[in-house]
N, C-alpha and C positions, 0 to 999 in steps of 0.2 A: 177330556172337553174343555174351551176356551173358556173363560171368563170377560164378558164383555160387559162394560158399564157407559157411561156418559161422560162427558166431561162435566160437566157441570154438576153431578153430583161428589166432584172431588174437590169442588171450592169450599172450604173452610174447613178441611181434613186439617189438623195440627200437622207439624213437620217438627220432629226432634232429632239432635245430635243422637253418636252412638252411644252417648252414656244417657240415652233416656232424657234430655232437658228440654223443653218446649221452648222453640227459637221462633216459631209464627206459626203461619198457614199458609196454605195453595189460596191465592188467589183466583188463576187463571193459568190455562195450558197455550202454548202457542204452537203452530204448526207448520209444518217444512210442506210449504205450497205442493212441491215439486211431488214429495213420495207418498205425502198425506198422510206421515208419523209425526207423533207427539216428538218436539225435539227439545223444548225448554217448561219447566215449570215457573210461574211469576210466584214468588213466594211475599208474603206481607210480614216482615219480619222487626219485633222490636218498635213497634208503635204507641203509643201514646195517644188518648181519644185529645188529646190538648193539640199534639203536634201530628197527629193524622199518619195516614201508611208508609212508609218507604218499602218499595218494591224495588226487588231485586230478580233476574232469571239465573237459574241455575238448570243446568243439564239435567235431562232428564233420565238421562242413565246413572245420574250420581247420585240416585237415591231408591229404594224401593220401600213395599208397601209392608206394613206389618200389621198382617188383618186382626191378630187376638187384640189389638190394642186401639184397633182404627185409627192408625194413624201412619204416617210417612217417614221414614228415618234415612237423613241423607249420609251416606257411603262414605268411608275413608278417611284419610286426612285433609282437613281442609284449613284453607287459609282464612281469617277471620272474614266473616260476611261482607264487614264494612268494605274491605276491600274488593269485592264483587262488583260486576256492573248495577249499578243502579237505574232505574227505567226514567226517562224523562217524563213530562208531565203527559208529552202526547203518547205515551205506553210503547215508546221505539228504545231498544238498548242502543244508547248513541255511539258505541263503538260498532254496532254494525251500520247503521246510517252513515258513517264517516268511510265504511269499508265498499260499499255499495256506489261511490262517489266517484 
């Protein structure tokens, strides 16, 4: 039986690496408008209350659910998340905006 959950219920779930270290949390999900499938997770990582959130886009297939711990795990070898695309204040991946011009 398929398990179907609302996208809004994922917001706030912790995200960790394979070693179990908490990196941040899911902030939002980005849908592919053509397929209707989830394409990316927007992660809030390494934020402090004084500095505000830093939002990063991660392909959804790069993570999996750890239902036993009620969290999501980034799979495989990762470059430091600081090297991943950071969302602009308008909420768009700057590299995606450049690619569509």
